[in-house]
C-alpha positions as CSV (number, residue, x, y, z in Angstrom):
1,X,-112.9,80.5,-55.5
2,X,-112.6,82.1,-52.3
3,X,-109.4,81.8,-50.0
4,X,-111.8,80.8,-47.5
5,X,-113.4,78.2,-49.9
6,X,-110.1,76.6,-50.6
7,X,-109.2,76.5,-46.7
8,X,-112.4,74.9,-46.0
9,X,-112.5,72.5,-48.8
10,X,-109.0,71.1,-47.8
11,X,-109.8,71.1,-43.9
12,X,-113.1,69.1,-45.0
13,X,-111.2,66.8,-47.7
14,X,-107.7,66.3,-46.2
15,X,-108.7,63.4,-44.3
16,X,-110.5,61.5,-47.0
17,X,-107.8,62.6,-49.4
18,X,-105.5,61.1,-47.0
19,X,-107.5,57.7,-46.6
20,X,-107.9,57.6,-50.2
21,X,-104.2,58.6,-51.1
22,X,-103.3,55.8,-49.0
23,X,-105.6,53.3,-50.8
24,X,-104.4,54.1,-54.1
25,X,-100.7,53.7,-53.1
26,X,-101.4,50.3,-51.8
27,X,-103.4,49.0,-54.7
28,X,-100.2,50.2,-56.8
29,X,-97.7,48.9,-54.7
30,X,-99.7,45.5,-54.8
31,X,-99.9,45.6,-58.6
32,X,-96.3,46.5,-58.7
33,X,-95.4,43.2,-56.5
34,X,-97.7,41.1,-58.9
35,X,-95.9,42.6,-61.7
36,X,-92.8,41.0,-60.3
37,X,-94.3,37.4,-60.8
38,X,-95.2,38.4,-64.4
39,X,-97.1,40.4,-66.5
40,X,-100.0,37.6,-66.7
41,X,-100.4,37.9,-63.1
42,X,-101.4,41.7,-63.5
43,X,-103.6,40.5,-66.4
44,X,-105.1,37.7,-64.0
45,X,-105.6,40.7,-61.1
46,X,-106.9,42.7,-63.6
47,X,-110.0,40.5,-64.3
48,X,-110.5,39.0,-61.2
49,X,-110.6,42.4,-59.7
50,X,-113.6,43.3,-62.2
51,X,-115.7,41.1,-59.3
52,X,-114.9,44.2,-57.1
53,X,-115.7,46.7,-59.6
54,X,-119.1,45.1,-60.1
55,X,-119.7,45.0,-56.3
56,X,-118.2,48.4,-55.7
57,X,-120.8,49.9,-57.8
58,X,-123.3,48.0,-56.3
59,X,-122.2,48.7,-52.9
60,X,-122.4,52.2,-53.6
61,X,-125.8,52.6,-54.6
62,X,-126.9,50.6,-51.7
63,X,-125.1,52.7,-49.4
64,X,-124.9,55.9,-51.3
65,X,-129.5,56.3,-50.7
66,X,-128.9,55.9,-47.1
67,X,-126.0,58.2,-47.0
68,X,-128.3,61.0,-48.6
69,X,-130.7,60.6,-45.9
70,X,-127.9,60.5,-43.0
71,X,-126.5,63.6,-44.2
72,X,-129.7,65.6,-44.3
73,X,-131.2,64.1,-40.9
74,X,-127.7,65.0,-39.6
75,X,-127.8,68.6,-40.7
76,X,-131.2,68.9,-39.3
77,X,-129.9,67.6,-36.0
78,X,-132.3,64.4,-36.1
79,X,-129.6,61.8,-34.8
80,X,-131.9,59.0,-33.4
81,X,-133.5,59.0,-37.1
82,X,-130.1,58.8,-38.5
83,X,-129.3,55.9,-36.3
84,X,-132.0,53.9,-37.6
85,X,-131.1,54.9,-41.2
86,X,-127.6,53.3,-40.7
87,X,-129.0,50.5,-39.3
88,X,-131.4,49.5,-41.9
89,X,-127.9,50.1,-44.4
90,X,-125.8,48.1,-43.0
91,X,-127.9,45.0,-42.4
92,X,-129.2,45.1,-46.2
93,X,-125.0,46.1,-47.4
94,X,-124.0,42.5,-44.9
95,X,-126.7,40.6,-46.4
96,X,-126.1,41.2,-49.9
97,X,-122.4,41.3,-49.4
98,X,-122.2,37.8,-48.3
99,X,-124.3,36.3,-51.3
100,X,-122.4,38.2,-53.4
101,X,-119.3,36.6,-52.0
102,X,-120.4,33.4,-51.9
103,X,-121.2,33.1,-55.7
104,X,-118.1,34.9,-56.9
105,X,-116.3,32.2,-55.1
106,X,-118.6,29.3,-56.2
107,X,-118.2,30.5,-60.0
108,X,-114.7,32.0,-60.0
109,X,-113.2,30.0,-62.9
110,X,-116.3,30.9,-65.4
111,X,-116.2,34.4,-64.6
112,X,-112.5,34.8,-65.4
113,X,-113.2,32.7,-68.4
114,X,-115.9,35.7,-69.8
115,X,-112.8,38.0,-70.0
116,X,-109.9,35.8,-71.3
117,X,-108.7,32.4,-72.4
118,X,-104.8,32.3,-71.9
119,X,-104.6,29.7,-69.9
120,X,-101.6,31.1,-67.7
121,X,-103.7,34.5,-67.3
122,X,-106.9,32.2,-66.1
123,X,-105.0,30.5,-63.5
124,X,-103.9,33.5,-61.8
125,X,-107.0,35.1,-62.0
126,X,-108.7,32.0,-60.3
127,X,-106.5,31.4,-57.9
128,X,-107.1,35.2,-56.6
129,X,-110.4,35.3,-57.1
130,X,-111.2,31.9,-54.7
131,X,-109.9,34.0,-51.4
132,X,-110.5,37.3,-52.6
133,X,-114.1,36.9,-53.0
134,X,-114.5,36.7,-49.2
135,X,-113.1,40.1,-49.0
136,X,-115.9,41.8,-51.0
137,X,-118.5,41.4,-48.0
138,X,-116.2,43.3,-45.5
139,X,-115.9,46.1,-48.5
140,X,-119.4,46.5,-48.3
141,X,-119.9,46.8,-44.8
142,X,-116.9,49.0,-44.5
143,X,-118.4,51.3,-47.2
144,X,-121.5,52.1,-45.3
145,X,-119.9,52.4,-42.0
146,X,-116.9,54.9,-43.0
147,X,-119.1,56.3,-45.7
148,X,-121.5,57.6,-42.7
149,X,-118.9,59.0,-40.7
150,X,-117.3,61.1,-44.1
151,X,-120.7,62.3,-44.9
152,X,-121.1,64.3,-41.6
153,X,-117.8,65.8,-41.6
154,X,-116.1,63.0,-39.6
155,X,-113.7,62.0,-42.5
156,X,-111.0,61.8,-40.1
157,X,-112.4,58.4,-38.7
158,X,-112.4,56.8,-42.3
159,X,-109.1,58.3,-42.9
160,X,-107.8,56.1,-39.8
161,X,-109.8,53.1,-40.9
162,X,-108.5,53.0,-44.4
163,X,-105.3,53.2,-43.4
164,X,-105.3,50.2,-40.9
165,X,-106.9,48.7,-43.9
166,X,-104.0,49.3,-46.1
167,X,-101.1,49.1,-44.2
168,X,-102.3,45.7,-42.6
169,X,-102.9,44.6,-46.7
170,X,-99.6,45.7,-47.7
171,X,-97.7,44.1,-44.7
172,X,-99.1,40.9,-45.4
173,X,-99.3,41.3,-49.3
174,X,-95.3,41.5,-48.9
175,X,-94.8,38.9,-46.5
176,X,-97.5,36.1,-47.6
177,X,-96.6,37.0,-51.9
178,X,-92.6,36.7,-51.1
179,X,-92.6,34.6,-47.9
180,X,-91.0,36.7,-45.4
181,X,-91.2,37.3,-41.6
182,X,-91.5,32.9,-41.3
183,X,-94.7,32.8,-43.8
184,X,-94.2,30.7,-46.7
185,X,-94.2,32.1,-50.4
186,X,-98.0,31.9,-51.4
187,X,-97.6,33.8,-54.7
188,X,-100.9,35.3,-55.9
189,X,-102.8,33.3,-53.1
190,X,-101.1,35.5,-50.9
191,X,-101.8,38.9,-52.5
192,X,-105.7,38.1,-52.2
193,X,-105.4,36.8,-48.6
194,X,-103.4,40.3,-47.8
195,X,-106.5,42.2,-48.9
196,X,-109.2,40.0,-47.0
197,X,-106.8,40.5,-43.6
198,X,-106.7,44.4,-44.1
199,X,-110.7,44.7,-45.0
200,X,-111.2,42.4,-42.2
201,X,-109.0,44.7,-39.7
202,X,-111.0,47.8,-40.9
203,X,-113.9,46.1,-40.2
204,X,-113.4,45.5,-36.8
205,X,-111.9,49.0,-35.8
206,X,-115.0,50.5,-37.4
207,X,-117.5,48.2,-35.2
208,X,-115.3,48.7,-32.3
209,X,-116.2,52.6,-32.5
210,X,-120.0,51.7,-32.8
211,X,-119.5,50.0,-29.4
212,X,-117.8,53.4,-27.7
213,X,-120.4,55.5,-25.0
214,X,-119.3,58.2,-26.6
215,X,-120.2,56.9,-30.4
216,X,-121.9,59.3,-32.8
217,X,-124.1,56.4,-33.8
218,X,-125.0,53.5,-31.8
219,X,-125.4,50.7,-34.4
220,X,-125.8,47.8,-31.7
221,X,-128.2,49.4,-29.3
222,X,-132.0,48.3,-29.6
223,X,-134.5,51.4,-30.7
224,X,-137.8,52.1,-32.0
225,X,-137.9,51.1,-35.6
226,X,-138.2,53.2,-38.8
227,X,-141.5,54.8,-39.5
228,X,-142.8,53.0,-42.1
229,X,-143.0,56.4,-44.1
230,X,-139.4,57.0,-43.8
231,X,-138.1,53.6,-44.7
232,X,-140.1,53.7,-48.2
233,X,-138.5,57.0,-48.6
234,X,-135.0,55.5,-48.4
235,X,-135.5,52.9,-50.1
236,X,-137.1,54.9,-53.1
237,X,-134.1,57.2,-53.2
238,X,-131.6,54.1,-53.1
239,X,-133.5,51.9,-56.0
240,X,-132.3,54.4,-58.6
241,X,-128.8,54.5,-57.2
242,X,-128.8,50.8,-57.0
243,X,-130.2,50.4,-60.5
244,X,-127.7,52.9,-62.0
245,X,-124.6,51.5,-60.1
246,X,-125.8,48.5,-61.5
247,X,-125.7,49.3,-65.2
248,X,-122.4,51.1,-64.7
249,X,-121.1,48.1,-63.5
250,X,-122.4,46.2,-66.0
251,X,-121.5,48.5,-68.9
252,X,-117.5,48.9,-67.8
253,X,-117.6,45.0,-67.3
254,X,-118.6,44.6,-71.1
255,X,-115.9,47.1,-71.8
256,X,-113.0,45.2,-70.0
257,X,-114.5,42.2,-71.9
258,X,-114.5,43.7,-75.5
259,X,-110.6,45.4,-74.4
260,X,-109.5,41.7,-73.5
261,X,-111.3,40.3,-76.9
262,X,-109.4,43.1,-78.6
263,X,-105.9,42.2,-77.4
264,X,-105.6,40.6,-73.9
265,X,-101.6,41.3,-73.7
266,X,-102.0,45.2,-73.2
267,X,-104.9,44.5,-69.9
268,X,-102.1,45.2,-67.6
269,X,-102.1,48.8,-69.3
270,X,-105.6,49.4,-68.9
271,X,-105.3,48.3,-64.7
272,X,-102.0,50.6,-64.4
273,X,-103.4,53.4,-66.2
274,X,-106.9,53.3,-64.2
275,X,-104.9,53.1,-60.9
276,X,-102.6,55.9,-61.6
277,X,-105.6,58.2,-62.6
278,X,-106.9,57.5,-59.1
279,X,-103.8,58.3,-57.5
280,X,-103.1,61.5,-59.2
281,X,-106.6,63.0,-58.9
282,X,-106.8,62.0,-55.3
283,X,-107.9,65.3,-54.4
284,X,-111.1,65.4,-56.5
285,X,-112.2,62.0,-56.1
286,X,-112.0,62.2,-52.0
287,X,-114.3,65.2,-52.6
288,X,-117.3,63.8,-50.6
289,X,-117.1,65.1,-47.2
290,X,-116.9,68.6,-48.9
291,X,-120.1,67.6,-50.7
292,X,-121.8,66.6,-47.3
293,X,-120.8,69.6,-45.4
294,X,-121.3,72.4,-48.1
295,X,-124.3,71.4,-50.1
296,X,-125.9,68.1,-47.7
297,X,-126.2,70.4,-44.7
298,X,-127.4,73.7,-46.3
299,X,-130.2,71.5,-48.3
300,X,-131.1,69.7,-45.0
301,X,-131.6,73.4,-43.6
302,X,-133.3,74.6,-46.5
303,X,-130.2,77.2,-47.5
304,X,-130.2,76.7,-51.3
305,X,-128.2,79.7,-52.2
306,X,-125.2,78.3,-49.8
307,X,-125.8,75.2,-51.6
308,X,-125.4,76.7,-54.9
309,X,-122.4,78.5,-53.9
310,X,-120.6,75.2,-52.7
311,X,-121.7,73.5,-55.8
312,X,-119.7,75.7,-58.5
313,X,-117.0,76.3,-56.0
314,X,-116.3,72.4,-56.2
315,X,-116.8,72.1,-59.6
316,X,-113.7,75.0,-60.1
317,X,-111.7,73.2,-57.5
318,X,-112.3,69.9,-59.8
319,X,-111.0,72.1,-62.6
320,X,-107.6,72.9,-61.2
321,X,-107.1,69.9,-59.5
322,X,-107.3,67.9,-63.1
323,X,-105.3,70.8,-64.7
324,X,-102.0,70.7,-62.1
325,X,-102.0,67.1,-61.5
326,X,-102.5,66.3,-65.1
327,X,-99.3,68.0,-66.3
328,X,-97.6,66.1,-63.4
329,X,-99.3,62.7,-64.5
330,X,-97.8,63.5,-68.0
331,X,-94.7,64.1,-66.8
332,X,-94.4,60.7,-65.1
333,X,-95.6,58.9,-67.9
334,X,-92.6,57.1,-69.6
335,X,-91.3,56.5,-65.9
336,X,-94.6,54.6,-64.9
337,X,-94.6,51.5,-66.7
338,X,-91.0,50.1,-65.6
339,X,-92.2,50.7,-61.9
340,X,-94.9,47.7,-63.0
341,X,-92.3,45.7,-64.5
342,X,-93.9,46.3,-67.8
343,X,-91.7,46.2,-70.6
344,X,-90.9,46.9,-74.6
345,X,-94.1,47.4,-76.5
346,X,-96.8,47.1,-73.6
347,X,-95.2,49.4,-71.8
348,X,-94.6,51.9,-74.4
349,X,-98.5,51.5,-74.9
350,X,-99.0,51.6,-71.4
351,X,-97.0,55.2,-71.7
352,X,-99.6,56.5,-74.3
353,X,-102.7,55.5,-72.2
354,X,-101.3,57.4,-69.4
355,X,-101.1,60.7,-71.3
356,X,-104.2,60.1,-73.0
357,X,-106.3,59.6,-69.5
358,X,-104.2,62.6,-67.9
359,X,-105.6,64.8,-70.8
360,X,-109.3,63.3,-70.2
361,X,-109.2,63.4,-66.9
362,X,-111.0,66.8,-66.7
363,X,-114.1,65.2,-68.0
364,X,-114.1,61.9,-65.9
365,X,-113.3,64.3,-62.6
366,X,-116.5,66.4,-63.6
367,X,-118.8,63.3,-63.8
368,X,-117.5,62.3,-60.3
369,X,-118.2,65.4,-59.2
370,X,-121.9,65.8,-60.6
371,X,-122.5,62.3,-59.3
372,X,-121.8,63.4,-55.3
373,X,-123.7,66.7,-56.3
374,X,-126.7,65.0,-57.4
375,X,-126.6,62.3,-55.0
376,X,-126.7,64.6,-52.0
377,X,-129.2,66.4,-53.6
378,X,-131.2,63.0,-53.8
379,X,-132.2,63.1,-57.8
380,X,-130.8,59.9,-58.3
381,X,-133.2,59.6,-61.3
382,X,-130.9,62.0,-63.2
383,X,-127.9,60.4,-62.0
384,X,-129.6,57.0,-63.7
385,X,-130.1,59.2,-66.8
386,X,-126.5,60.7,-67.0
387,X,-124.5,57.8,-65.6
388,X,-125.9,54.3,-65.8
389,X,-128.0,54.7,-68.9
390,X,-125.6,56.9,-70.3
391,X,-123.0,54.1,-69.6
392,X,-124.7,51.5,-71.2
393,X,-125.3,53.3,-74.2
394,X,-122.5,55.3,-75.4
395,X,-119.0,54.0,-73.6
396,X,-120.1,50.2,-74.0
397,X,-121.7,50.9,-77.5
398,X,-118.5,52.7,-78.5
399,X,-116.5,49.6,-77.4
400,X,-118.3,47.1,-79.3
401,X,-117.8,49.3,-82.2
402,X,-114.3,49.7,-81.9
403,X,-113.2,46.4,-80.7
404,X,-115.5,44.3,-82.7
405,X,-117.1,46.1,-86.2
406,X,-114.1,48.3,-86.6
407,X,-111.4,47.1,-84.7
408,X,-108.9,50.0,-83.3
409,X,-105.4,49.2,-82.1
410,X,-105.8,48.9,-78.4
411,X,-104.8,52.5,-77.5
412,X,-107.2,54.2,-79.9
413,X,-109.9,52.0,-78.9
414,X,-109.3,52.9,-75.0
415,X,-108.9,56.7,-76.0
416,X,-112.5,56.3,-78.1
417,X,-114.3,54.9,-75.1
418,X,-112.9,57.3,-72.6
419,X,-113.4,60.3,-74.6
420,X,-117.3,59.7,-74.0
421,X,-117.0,61.6,-70.9
422,X,-116.9,64.8,-72.6
423,X,-120.4,64.5,-73.8
424,X,-121.6,63.4,-70.4
425,X,-120.1,66.4,-68.7
426,X,-122.0,68.3,-71.3
427,X,-125.2,66.6,-70.2
428,X,-124.7,67.0,-66.4
429,X,-123.7,70.8,-66.9
430,X,-127.1,71.2,-68.6
431,X,-128.9,69.0,-65.7
432,X,-126.9,71.2,-63.2
433,X,-127.8,74.5,-64.6
434,X,-131.4,73.5,-64.3
435,X,-130.9,73.0,-60.7
436,X,-132.6,69.3,-60.5
437,X,-130.7,68.5,-57.5
438,X,-131.7,71.2,-54.9
439,X,-133.8,69.5,-52.8
440,X,-134.7,69.4,-49.7
441,X,-135.0,65.7,-48.1
442,X,-134.8,66.0,-44.4
């Protein structure tokens, strides 16, 4: 990597990194607040949050197909078409999000009982999910809007919107859970309501930007409808991503269910480990703006050699980020469980899971990098092969083996499942070197 690339990478990604960092810090603080109630509250939260994980994958698939075209059309200076694609994307995300939120509210108890049976954990999960469900539709709309700004290099807007969401959410989480600033204590319901308020505040901010005369995108103005052939191309690109994300979400839905069957008391460790993984490696998971600028724009303009160099540099950056912050995560692994009020054997298992996650972080980081690179090139059918289909066959398949057929201790079952990213990374490198991701769509 050249010094110029390093400067460019952080100049492009720093707003997104800060936005993601705030999100992950607030997520961890919310879990810590729930931990003061009990370890079972974290377990209930973990299971209820599976509704978010499923919708996250679906929303990413929907928005991702539109963001591919927005990035390349913007790079080719076709801003009117960008606006049309965005309108279609936000309409679809709104409808799908509303239907999903309604279904999670209606079937909250049935959903929670898929994973756990302990009455107290189930009660925490149901109480949380019945309110939290309605925040999901706002999440999908926010993802479409903020992701659009990020993918064209205006990640600072996503940073501001994310910070508004998180700070509002954190304030109300503290105020509503513990009954501060004149509010009555609402326990776990307060944590769910806080997230709903935060996501709604972010939505108001983003839609307000669209109403400005100087806005890059005019979401609420009338315009010529999207040509049928362009519409079909966008939907054709988005469809494999939606199928892929659905398969990926289902695979990890089943993995959490299988781990819950193995031992419910360690589910809190699963949440803490994954949240900390996102927090420590945020510089890697916030690479979307760099991919959009260094690869998407160059592909849109037909500058394939520059796109190749951008891809190689991003992969090297991913390596160094995971090396440095993996060491930091291991160094702090003994302290982290206590921050979340985990104790005794649960805390000991959590520490070991954090170490394992840090050591295997290289491979999950590469998987994320390849996902973004292939997506911006429009190679969504390959993404389905190494992401959605792979997750159904390998991580989910291994989870059945280590949880039901040859049951392992929770820690080692977790390690076996996460180690599947090693094979996934090898497949991705092969496809990357074949350059199937180098496509001009604009």
